[in-house]
N, C-alpha and C positions, 0 to 999 in steps of 0.2 A: 394391385396390378392385375389387369384382367387377363383371362386365359388365352385370349387371341392373342396380345402382345407377347405372352410367354411362348406360345408356338412358334410365333413369326422368329423370335430371337432364337429358338432352339433349331428351326431349319436354317437360319442363316449362319449360326455357329457350324452346322454341319456341312454346309456348303464351302465355308471358309477352310475346314479342315480337309476337304477333298480337294479343293482347287487354289487354296491360298487367297490372300487378300489382293483383288484385282484393282485396287486404288493405284493412280500413278503416282511415281516418285517424284521428288523435287530436287531441282539443284540449280546450277548456274551455267550460263554460257560465257565463256570468256574468249573476248576477241584481241589477238595479240598481234604486234608487229616486230620486224626486225629478223636478224639472223642468229641462231643458236650459236653460244661461244665454241662448243667443240667443232662447229662447222667453219671457224674463223670469224665469226662476226662479234657484235659488242653486247650479246644478250637480248633476249626476248623482253619486250616491253608490252604491258596490259594497257590496251587502248579504251576497254570498256567490259563491263560485266552486266549482264542482265538475267533475270529468273526465267527458268524454262521448267517444263513438265516433261519426265520420262515416261512415255506409255507403254503399258504392256502390250505384247503382240498377240491380240485376242482374235479368235476365229470363231464364228458361230457353226457349232457342229451339233448333231444329235448323238448323245450318250447314254449309257445305260445306267439308271440310278434305282436301286431297289427293284430291280426286275422290270422296271418300265422304261421305255424311251422318252426322253426329254431334249429340248433344245437348250444348250447353255452356250455362253460366251466362255472359251477355254484358251488359256495360254498355250502358244504353239509348243512351247517346251514340254509341257504335259503329254500332248498328242505324239510328239517325237520319242519321248522317253517310255510311252506306253503305260503310263498312270491312268489313262482315260480309257475306258472300253467302249468302243463303238458298237451299235446294234449291228447284227448280220443280215445283210441285205438278201432276200429272197426273191426269186423271180416269179413275177405274177403268172397264175394259173397253174403252178407247178404243185405236183403232190408232195407232201412231207415224207422224207427218206427215214426209214428206221433200221 
């Protein structure tokens, strides 16, 4: 195995550890008709099932990784929970405060 492939795998593993696997989930979409029994109907009947994809709610933002700002596609759930740190925006032409 070449070192290049190994380094790529190590970087990918680190990204998955930070942001989780961003692959979409799979499932079924079920179409039904009828009225539920508890509402006085005869029961729900399935008229069709087809495959579908559950995509993650990803946003493209700049995040801090190892002290440098990089652009990544990150799930909104991680942004809201505070698991991702955004770089601090500085005003242009301003002096650093100490």
